[in-house]
VOGU-3710 file (C-alpha; in Angstrom, 3 decimals, decimal comma):
1> xxxxxxxxxx> 95,460/50,906/99,571  97,428/48,913/101,997  95,195/45,826/103,713  97,711/45,923/106,414  96,172/49,510/107,156  92,504/48,424/106,624  92,040/47,185/110,677  92,858/50,624/111,442  90,696/52,528/109,360  87,885/49,845/110,216
11> xxxxxxxxxx> 88,621/50,584/114,058  88,462/54,259/113,005  84,948/53,830/111,332  83,435/52,265/114,018  84,049/54,679/116,329  82,266/57,291/113,828  79,977/54,394/113,699  79,192/54,324/117,053  79,244/58,350/117,422  76,610/58,746/114,671
21> xxxxxxxxxx> 74,542/56,043/116,190  74,386/58,157/119,261  73,281/61,127/118,018  70,634/59,405/115,533  69,401/58,001/119,075  68,825/61,508/120,734  67,519/62,977/117,669  64,738/59,868/117,894  64,239/60,986/121,363  63,536/64,811/120,026
31> xxxxxxxxxx> 60,760/63,883/117,458  60,537/60,991/114,550  61,167/63,170/111,184  58,102/63,382/109,813  56,807/65,043/112,757  59,929/68,082/112,750  60,096/70,984/111,317  61,684/71,369/107,691  65,016/72,428/109,311  65,236/69,403/111,915
41> xxxxxxxxxx> 63,899/66,895/109,186  67,046/68,177/106,798  69,466/67,625/109,985  67,483/64,361/110,157  69,010/63,608/106,502  72,915/64,514/107,358  72,906/62,451/109,826  71,178/59,561/108,515  73,762/59,731/105,140  76,649/60,154/107,211
51> xxxxxxxxxx> 75,393/57,042/110,026  74,924/55,141/106,150  78,695/56,247/105,098  80,400/55,641/107,969  79,035/52,073/108,481  79,777/51,325/104,887  83,428/52,223/105,394  83,482/50,003/108,584  81,987/46,929/106,247  84,263/47,932/103,447
61> xxxxxxxxxx> 87,247/48,094/105,474  86,698/44,970/108,057  85,595/42,363/105,947  88,911/43,558/103,523  86,588/43,665/100,608  88,720/47,061/99,650  88,429/46,295/95,879  84,435/46,797/96,227  84,968/50,988/98,236  82,120/52,191/95,646
71> xxxxxxxxxx> 78,916/52,056/98,226  81,078/53,523/100,772  82,347/56,460/97,749  78,331/56,685/97,637  77,284/57,196/100,782  80,073/60,206/100,965  79,156/61,992/97,976  75,220/61,585/99,329  76,704/62,945/103,136  78,070/65,948/101,127
81> xxxxxxxxxx> 75,013/66,291/99,578  72,644/66,298/103,006  74,719/68,313/104,436  74,742/70,535/101,368  70,816/70,786/101,508  70,890/71,541/105,477  73,410/74,506/104,916  71,704/75,952/102,309  68,383/75,639/103,924  69,887/77,486/107,086
91> xxxxxxxxxx> 70,989/80,109/104,740  67,550/81,250/102,959  65,087/83,527/104,706  62,606/83,169/105,917  59,346/83,709/103,605  57,553/86,025/106,547  61,186/87,802/107,477  62,120/88,555/103,662  63,162/92,391/104,441  66,017/92,845/102,219
101> xxxxxxxxxx> 67,260/93,795/99,330  69,918/91,521/99,276  70,568/87,671/97,754  70,680/85,903/100,321  73,407/83,082/98,924  75,089/84,133/95,524  73,493/82,648/91,991  76,679/80,511/91,110  76,833/78,203/94,673  73,798/76,412/95,185
111> xxxxxxxxxx> 74,425/74,918/90,957  78,110/74,661/92,004  77,451/72,473/95,129  74,897/69,721/93,180  77,261/69,789/90,126  80,311/69,100/92,314  77,969/66,157/93,705  77,068/65,067/90,770  80,190/64,941/88,928  81,839/63,287/91,703
121> xxxxxxxxxx> 78,722/60,332/91,605  78,953/59,962/88,134  82,642/59,701/88,046  82,778/56,892/90,522  80,258/54,996/88,203  82,622/55,169/85,135  85,362/53,300/86,570  83,554/50,296/86,027  83,087/51,441/82,922  87,043/50,571/81,695
131> xxxxxxxxxx> 87,640/53,240/79,841  89,559/54,981/82,360  92,908/54,020/83,963  93,318/53,782/87,729  96,134/56,246/87,820  94,469/58,647/85,572  90,995/57,983/87,116  92,394/58,485/90,535  93,796/62,249/89,841  90,347/63,435/88,420
141> xxxxxxxxxx> 88,077/61,463/91,583  90,209/63,502/94,069  90,180/66,864/91,919  86,145/66,348/92,035  86,200/65,494/95,504  88,328/68,522/96,206  85,968/70,707/95,288  83,106/69,775/97,843  84,655/70,166/101,122  85,616/73,533/99,168
151> xxxxxxxxxx> 81,757/74,474/98,385  80,853/73,432/102,023  83,764/75,695/103,752  82,367/78,521/101,848  78,843/77,519/103,055  79,624/77,522/106,534  81,816/80,426/106,600  78,982/82,322/104,916  76,881/80,469/107,732  79,251/82,145/110,550
161> xxxxxxxxxx> 79,694/85,207/108,934  75,630/86,088/108,303  74,331/84,969/111,624  72,708/87,574/113,196  74,463/88,610/116,540  72,344/87,025/119,009  72,224/83,542/117,127  76,098/83,074/116,765  76,547/81,511/120,102  73,748/79,112/119,089
171> xxxxxxxxxx> 75,022/78,306/115,726  79,180/77,987/116,605  79,174/74,435/117,375  77,735/73,082/113,969  80,085/75,470/111,882  82,737/74,389/114,373  82,282/70,829/113,789  81,503/71,060/110,019  84,626/73,086/109,124  86,954/70,986/110,764
181> xxxxxxxxxx> 85,519/68,047/108,635  85,252/69,719/105,548  89,310/71,516/106,263  90,049/67,816/106,973  89,085/66,660/103,619  90,593/69,725/102,010  93,970/68,290/103,403  93,228/64,867/102,874  92,089/65,460/99,050  94,753/68,229/98,123
191> xxxxxxxxxx> 97,342/65,849/99,437  95,876/62,728/97,232  95,995/64,944/93,978  99,127/66,338/94,430  101,047/63,446/95,083  98,540/60,796/93,025  97,706/58,244/95,775  95,747/58,913/99,122  97,863/58,760/102,203  96,869/56,044/104,883
201> xxxxxxxxxx> 97,762/57,446/108,173  95,533/60,246/106,899  92,652/58,591/105,782  92,922/56,535/108,897  92,343/59,599/110,877  89,296/60,562/109,053  86,885/58,825/111,442  88,176/59,783/114,125  88,076/63,439/113,155  84,225/62,459/112,413
211> xxxxxxxxxx> 84,042/60,910/116,287  85,476/63,854/117,707  82,956/66,722/115,522  79,899/64,450/116,905  79,533/66,014/120,339  79,756/69,550/118,836  76,697/68,519/116,592  75,210/67,346/119,191  75,751/70,760/121,580  74,255/72,678/118,225
221> xxxxxxxxxx> 71,058/70,509/118,353  70,922/71,527/122,193  71,293/74,570/121,379  68,954/74,860/118,828  65,932/73,392/118,816  64,371/74,201/115,906  66,898/75,850/113,952  65,741/78,417/112,349  68,731/80,500/112,340  68,112/84,555/111,052
231> xxxxxxxxxx> 70,356/84,995/108,977  71,782/88,486/107,521  74,370/87,976/104,467  76,245/91,095/104,608  78,451/92,047/101,231  81,250/91,493/103,732  80,931/87,509/104,014  80,501/87,143/100,103  83,465/89,379/99,376  85,296/86,726/101,837
241> xxxxxxxxxx> 83,473/83,310/100,027  84,254/84,702/96,689  88,108/85,103/97,937  87,881/81,545/99,505  86,342/80,179/96,320  88,653/82,229/94,257  91,423/80,800/96,373  90,344/77,064/96,136  89,697/77,313/92,598  93,497/78,595/92,258
251> xxxxxxxxxx> 94,754/75,761/94,601  92,733/73,181/92,753  94,546/74,297/88,865  97,869/74,601/90,275  97,636/70,963/91,725  96,428/69,677/88,563  99,540/71,371/86,965  101,864/70,105/89,533  100,373/66,429/88,565  101,362/66,578/85,039
261> xxxxxxxxxx> 104,955/67,764/85,652  105,092/65,483/87,912  104,189/62,539/85,676  105,867/64,238/82,535  108,825/65,458/84,621  110,956/61,892/84,567  113,566/61,676/87,396  112,963/65,806/88,160  109,094/65,483/88,049  108,963/65,192/92,258
271> xxxxxxxxxx> 111,775/68,379/92,572  109,734/70,343/90,424  106,295/69,537/91,920  108,007/70,898/95,411  108,927/73,787/93,745  105,946/74,455/91,687  104,488/73,810/95,157  106,295/76,452/97,055  105,492/79,116/93,980  101,796/78,248/94,845
281> xxxxxxxxxx> 101,725/79,109/97,960  103,708/82,246/97,534  101,851/83,461/94,768  98,742/83,025/97,227  100,141/84,793/99,439  101,066/87,740/97,110  97,493/87,699/95,469  95,933/88,153/98,908  97,500/90,487/100,186  97,191/92,552/96,666
291> xxxxxxxxxx> 94,754/95,512/96,944  94,462/95,797/93,897  93,078/92,418/94,033  90,885/92,737/97,010  89,454/96,002/95,495  88,481/93,864/92,107  87,156/90,982/94,229  85,222/93,585/96,157  83,617/95,674/93,245  82,948/92,547/91,457
301> xxxxxxxxxx> 81,179/91,036/94,417  79,092/94,639/95,158  77,996/94,915/91,271  76,605/91,035/90,256  75,422/90,003/94,413  73,700/92,854/95,425  71,193/95,720/94,582  72,811/98,435/96,178  77,083/98,396/95,712  77,161/99,141/99,029
311> xxxxxxxxxx> 77,269/97,775/102,534  76,212/101,067/104,348  76,480/100,319/108,010  79,620/98,573/107,394  80,689/101,688/105,366  80,238/104,147/108,193  81,039/101,918/111,116  84,469/101,379/109,156  84,468/105,348/108,340  83,840/106,646/111,704
321> xxxxxxxxxx> 86,389/104,343/113,001  89,012/105,464/110,595  88,180/109,435/111,952  88,360/108,525/115,357  91,680/106,761/115,372  93,799/110,266/115,500  93,559/112,941/117,422  96,005/115,701/116,337  94,862/117,546/113,213  97,567/116,706/111,045
331> xxxxxxxxxx> 96,945/113,248/111,839  93,307/113,426/111,335  93,255/115,071/108,145  95,478/112,110/106,740  92,404/109,900/108,185  89,589/111,771/106,023  91,913/110,757/102,988  92,123/107,573/104,038  88,657/107,242/105,167  87,675/108,067/101,611
341> xxxxxxxxxx> 89,567/106,690/99,825  88,853/103,454/100,980  84,967/103,476/100,034  86,074/104,081/96,095  89,418/101,955/96,268  91,230/104,859/95,734  95,171/104,827/96,254  96,144/108,396/97,866  94,933/111,648/98,074  95,571/115,332/99,370
351> xxxxxxxxxx> 92,995/117,393/101,979  92,830/121,264/101,370  91,858/123,282/104,031  90,912/126,893/104,748  92,475/127,273/108,549  91,788/129,971/110,747  93,528/133,226/110,117  94,015/131,899/106,260  92,055/133,428/103,473  93,018/130,436/100,868
361> xxxxxxxxxx> 92,120/127,220/100,986  96,229/125,304/101,322  97,020/121,592/101,512  97,323/120,175/104,721  98,262/116,754/104,430  98,653/114,221/101,262  99,105/110,577/101,395  100,345/108,493/98,033  99,707/111,811/96,366  102,709/114,813/95,328
371> xxxxxxxxxx> 102,506/118,129/97,399  101,042/121,481/95,865  101,811/124,391/97,296  99,490/126,236/95,182  96,572/128,173/97,309  93,009/128,053/95,720  90,950/131,727/96,511  87,503/130,679/98,037  86,024/133,203/95,076  87,724/131,425/92,482
381> xxxxxxxxxx> 85,534/129,218/90,111  86,287/125,635/91,404  85,509/126,896/94,662  82,713/128,613/93,968  81,232/125,471/91,830  82,284/123,194/94,951  79,552/125,328/97,685  77,045/126,559/95,273  76,326/122,909/94,385  78,027/120,539/96,548
391> xxxxxxxxxx> 79,065/117,996/93,681  81,473/115,408/93,332  84,166/116,518/90,373  85,397/113,585/88,239  87,943/114,833/86,745  88,120/112,199/84,114  84,195/112,945/83,141  85,296/116,734/83,238  87,741/115,992/80,629  85,289/113,998/78,147
401> xxxxxxxxxx> 82,138/115,771/78,568  83,030/119,540/80,519  79,423/120,518/79,804  78,158/118,724/82,288  80,176/120,816/85,330  78,567/123,988/83,231  81,016/127,227/84,339  83,684/124,811/86,184  86,992/125,922/85,700  89,918/123,657/86,561
411> xxxxxxxxxx> 92,496/125,568/87,956  96,430/124,988/86,668  97,472/123,322/89,788  94,905/120,401/89,722  95,437/119,417/86,065  98,877/118,901/86,693  98,759/117,073/89,628  99,301/113,366/88,550  97,001/110,868/89,766  94,025/113,629/90,568
421> xxxxxxxxxx> 90,466/111,471/90,469  87,895/112,871/92,619  87,370/116,150/94,023  84,959/115,566/97,415  84,110/118,933/98,974  83,920/119,351/102,682  80,727/121,281/103,677  78,989/121,954/106,906  75,899/123,511/105,763  75,995/126,227/103,388
431> xxxxxxxxxx> 79,706/126,698/103,962  83,375/124,715/103,142  85,578/123,684/104,663  88,081/122,608/102,272  87,889/120,122/100,395  89,538/116,274/99,472  91,486/115,329/96,379  91,367/111,659/95,501  94,203/109,471/93,140  93,026/107,084/90,657
441> xxxxxxxxxx> 91,695/103,999/91,933  92,879/100,456/91,733  90,257/99,164/89,810  87,600/100,699/87,652  84,573/101,923/89,282  81,497/103,481/87,636  80,882/106,577/89,929  77,060/106,504/89,380  74,474/108,106/91,999  75,260/106,057/94,666
451> xxxxxxxxxx> 79,182/106,408/94,835  78,461/110,500/94,657  75,671/110,106/97,442  78,289/108,230/100,125  81,003/110,444/99,326  79,354/113,838/99,909  77,619/112,361/102,883  80,881/111,032/104,177  82,367/114,373/103,548  80,103/116,301/105,512
461> xxxxxxxxxx> 80,381/113,797/108,600  84,103/114,429/108,044  84,109/118,413/107,339  82,601/118,053/111,290  85,016/116,042/112,662  87,656/118,372/111,262  86,016/121,499/112,385  85,586/119,664/115,670  89,071/119,534/116,039  89,965/122,969/115,006
471> xxxxxxxxxx> 87,698/124,745/117,465  89,212/121,839/120,387  92,639/123,333/119,329  91,259/126,931/118,740  90,187/126,491/122,670  92,674/125,018/123,739  95,086/127,740/122,531  92,589/130,392/124,034  92,934/128,583/127,340  96,619/129,215/127,015
481> xxxxxxxxxx> 96,208/132,991/126,565  93,737/133,144/129,443  95,835/131,186/131,889  98,838/134,143/130,786  96,396/136,789/130,806  95,504/135,641/134,155  99,235/135,170/135,578  99,676/138,804/133,702  97,380/140,112/135,710  98,675/139,306/138,858
491> xxxxxxxxxx> 101,493/140,727/137,962  100,515/143,908/136,915  98,958/144,312/140,642  102,167/143,168/142,196  104,033/145,801/140,062  101,538/148,541/140,606  102,352/147,357/144,334  105,927/147,855/144,040  105,227/151,447/141,427  103,283/152,678/144,728
501> xxxxxxxxxx> 106,072/151,474/146,895  108,354/153,599/144,464  106,496/156,129/144,457  106,167/156,700/148,178  110,291/157,060/148,625  110,440/159,349/146,133  108,387/161,796/147,480  110,017/161,038/150,846  113,504/161,740/148,736  112,485/165,781/148,414
511> xxxxxxxxxx> 112,465/165,844/152,371  114,881/163,064/153,357  117,811/163,148/150,304  120,535/164,556/152,578  120,018/161,947/155,357  122,646/158,722/155,011  119,865/156,641/157,525  117,111/157,539/154,566  119,781/157,206/151,309  120,203/153,471/153,043
521> xxxxxxxxxx> 117,025/152,814/153,302  116,235/153,883/149,643  119,224/151,650/148,146  117,693/148,698/149,761  114,007/149,392/149,052  115,196/150,159/144,911  117,258/146,558/145,569  114,172/144,875/147,067  111,870/146,215/144,217  114,640/144,879/141,058
531> xxxxxxxxxx> 114,340/141,910/143,017  110,649/141,442/143,199  110,109/142,169/139,230  112,927/140,280/138,698  111,220/137,147/139,923  107,820/138,378/138,526  109,706/138,731/135,407  110,667/134,633/135,930  106,890/133,923/136,936  104,966/135,469/134,183
541> xxxxxxxxxx> 107,894/133,367/131,878  107,674/130,114/133,902  103,727/130,078/134,392  101,587/130,140/137,598  104,057/127,663/139,904  106,262/130,355/141,392  109,825/129,178/140,708  111,581/127,464/143,960  110,155/125,017/145,457  108,163/124,987/148,933
551> xxxxxxxxxx> 110,349/125,070/152,526  109,360/126,037/155,647  108,838/129,977/156,444  108,945/131,655/159,587  105,421/132,924/159,691  106,574/135,352/162,911  109,854/136,678/160,708  107,367/137,583/158,361  104,916/139,216/160,194  107,555/140,943/162,106
561> xxxxxxxxxx> 108,861/142,243/158,518  105,333/142,998/157,419  105,231/145,444/160,628  108,270/147,113/159,959  107,277/148,238/156,619  103,905/149,973/157,404  105,829/151,676/160,554  107,939/153,093/158,032  104,870/154,207/156,166  103,449/155,893/158,818
571> xxxxxxxxxx> 100,529/153,058/159,520  100,545/151,022/162,666  99,853/147,276/162,988  99,641/145,749/165,830  101,079/141,977/166,326  100,647/139,326/168,588  103,208/136,329/168,511  101,281/133,060/170,745  103,943/131,041/169,480  107,136/130,622/166,850
581> xxxxxxxxxx> 105,665/128,536/164,184  106,650/127,715/160,467  104,908/126,553/157,532  105,618/125,303/154,197  105,394/127,216/151,220  107,533/130,029/149,492  108,929/132,956/151,986  108,089/135,854/149,460  104,808/134,411/148,456  103,286/133,916/151,881
591> xxxxxxxxxx> 104,627/137,584/152,669  102,482/138,901/150,256  99,576/137,160/150,543  99,605/138,200/154,223  100,703/141,920/153,327  98,541/142,154/150,837  95,374/141,335/153,596  97,079/143,902/155,836  96,934/146,874/153,432  93,551/145,927/152,631
601> xxxxxxxxxx> 92,705/146,434/156,199  94,791/149,536/156,785  92,860/150,929/153,411  89,408/150,265/155,100  90,538/151,207/158,313  90,851/155,208/159,553  93,840/156,287/160,947  92,616/156,467/164,526  91,423/152,785/164,004  93,137/149,356/164,326
611> xxxxxxxxxx> 94,718/146,909/162,607  96,153/143,362/164,119  97,817/140,500/163,432  97,905/137,541/165,398  99,973/134,086/165,116  98,866/130,670/167,068  98,625/127,311/166,687  95,031/125,738/166,389  95,526/121,921/166,471  97,823/120,961/163,452
621> xxxxxxxxxx> 98,068/123,717/161,441  98,860/127,708/161,993  96,462/130,434/162,347  97,287/133,665/161,088  94,352/136,125/161,716  94,291/139,970/160,108  91,614/141,899/162,128  90,797/145,566/161,546  87,911/148,314/162,769  87,151/149,617/159,673
631> xxxxxxxxxx> 84,265/150,003/157,163  83,799/146,309/157,003  82,224/144,105/153,879  78,445/142,407/153,478  77,350/138,804/153,605  77,103/139,137/149,820  80,232/140,727/148,679  82,030/137,834/150,662  79,833/135,004/148,601  80,064/136,243/145,423
641> xxxxxxxxxx> 82,770/138,855/144,806  85,606/139,184/147,169  88,100/136,099/146,083  86,581/136,462/142,210  89,067/138,595/139,934  88,646/141,907/138,600  85,781/142,129/141,993  86,904/145,084/143,954  85,545/147,713/146,590  89,166/150,130/145,787
651> xxxxxxxxxx> 88,605/152,611/143,312  92,054/152,259/141,831  92,242/148,557/142,903  92,109/145,651/140,356  90,551/142,900/141,961  93,261/140,571/141,773  95,177/140,781/145,223  92,530/138,735/146,960  91,558/136,311/144,241  95,667/135,226/143,991
661> xxxxxxxxxx> 96,559/134,747/148,033  92,903/132,418/148,153  94,671/130,509/145,676  97,742/130,108/146,343  96,438/129,122/149,469  94,290/126,494/148,774  97,931/125,335/146,624  99,424/125,097/149,846  96,560/122,526/151,750  95,316/125,391/153,393
671> xxxxxxxxxx> 92,050/127,792/153,641  91,082/131,318/154,535  88,083/132,280/156,838  86,633/135,280/156,594  84,204/137,362/159,228  83,145/140,407/158,765  80,289/142,909/159,768  79,581/146,254/158,339  80,595/149,334/159,881  82,437/147,056/162,818
681> xxxxxxxxxx> 85,136/145,922/160,827  86,797/142,319/159,605  88,798/139,617/160,561  90,373/136,865/157,961  91,733/133,852/159,242  94,540/132,418/157,089  95,083/128,133/158,305  98,314/126,955/156,849  99,714/122,801/157,579  102,064/123,163/159,796
691> xxxxxxxxxx> 105,847/122,685/159,043  107,215/120,475/161,639  111,303/120,876/162,778  112,865/118,098/164,666  115,883/119,626/167,148  116,206/116,244/168,507  116,978/112,585/166,555  114,516/109,535/167,261  117,458/108,034/169,538  117,626/110,509/171,768
701> xxxxx> 113,414/110,151/171,936  114,179/105,998/172,267  116,448/106,719/175,019  114,191/108,944/176,832  111,517/106,604/176,906
//
């Protein structure tokens, strides 16, 4: 390394030495090492080794004694060993809280850590034996040095992923501090390994990096007085750690290849080395993105590091999230396939369901698998076997050992389906709503009892989700039919009134058919009836909302037309118009509401009785009061039956008119008030928001003011 840069490196390590010294003083204030818990003693050892390393490094570069860097290098190895011991101690479970069926640390990790430390120390000592040239020794030394931060980063990653949720906040500063140091060293040593020399600027920044990470170590110590982190190592953590290790080994191997390419490549050495670096990164990205590679690593981890293959909590949460991601039945079916396929690393599948009104099971959706139009009858050998046993059918096992499945006969369409592997029944109790055919897995998987139990249980949950979705769809469809039937009842009620009017006209036609005035009135009545029936058909087709928009309706004109209509039928309605008022609404519907109330009053009143309609203003609302001296109604009938559909006191009544009238008045923002007494009569008041018509401009009002 260049002597000119030695003062800067000395300053850098001097800052780190000061930071570690202050940290050590703080730990002394907490308690002496031999008086502390084992975790704190391990932290003490790591801080002391780090302090020794930075002081030796500072001394080496401050005195320009660059050839004698062995003590500093050994101090660096000891520092790594101490931090490894501290992290391993944190990752090991407490003896009193070892309620887990997994190995908290993979068996290879601890020996790999100590092997890298021992190999690095041995290689530093071999430098003085004179058997290696400086360039070749440096290359191998950097290779061993790169292994240490890679292993350290794996330990940090396992600690961060494996710690309990309530302890993440406490452990984060430690992971960030050590992770930052290890990542920086990976960059430093990989660069040195690639170009066979240590970058001076990067090495100068090494002490500053440690100075910046010491406050995080102090913060972690403040949050963790006894450093008893409760670690639960999940399969996900081991999977990521194994992936990181494989990536590190891959990078170190390619770095070694790059060194020899440059060394023996002559003039093309550097260009080939850069091309190899690009190819290395590209290949690493392809491997990390490969589903097959991830599947193989996941199977490897589950098979060799854990007693049980699956982390059931993670599998169940992931499967539930997958099923909850979609709401439509078609998308839900595909999510069921994806969720089951992810459990066995399958690359695709198909879903067969028996939908409402269908006698056979049919393929409703498929993912990365060919479609099959063939139906499967519920009384077939496959369907009956799945319903009786609830087994997961392994087609590979069936082809090799058909006797294990007794009387099962695979249908021809399933034998011809390319890639078919597992058949998972979707059971709800003793009923089978359908089944899923999964495609071959990306990596060989032993379908043992654990896989069968997981798929069978997941199939039951998927069946519940699908049944719930189908029930929701059926309920929505039933509601639509209910709304249509309700509207049909309204239309039928109005048609009944039209038919009554036409029947009365035909009855009078026998006596007055030669009367020109009657003929003209008859034509007007028929035209009005046709128009009403046309509007009813439009309303039935378009829904409950009547065609057109609401606008100002003159209530006095509506009441006058009702009086004239009832008068032509031989009944007298007294009308009292205190003021000409307008309300917002649809003229034909308001006329139908008020006319219905008047007709009910006439039906409940003897010909000698009195029926009256009164229009007046009440505050900011128009009040239409329809009263009669008829039979009256009880309070129970008004409260429980009057405005309920299909409730009526008339023999020929449908009980729809009052319900429809009340619904429409509420839609307009009004209300209906009922006062009645048995034997004395009834008064119904319709209150509607006024529709104000301005006849003067605002300018006129301002001039008057």
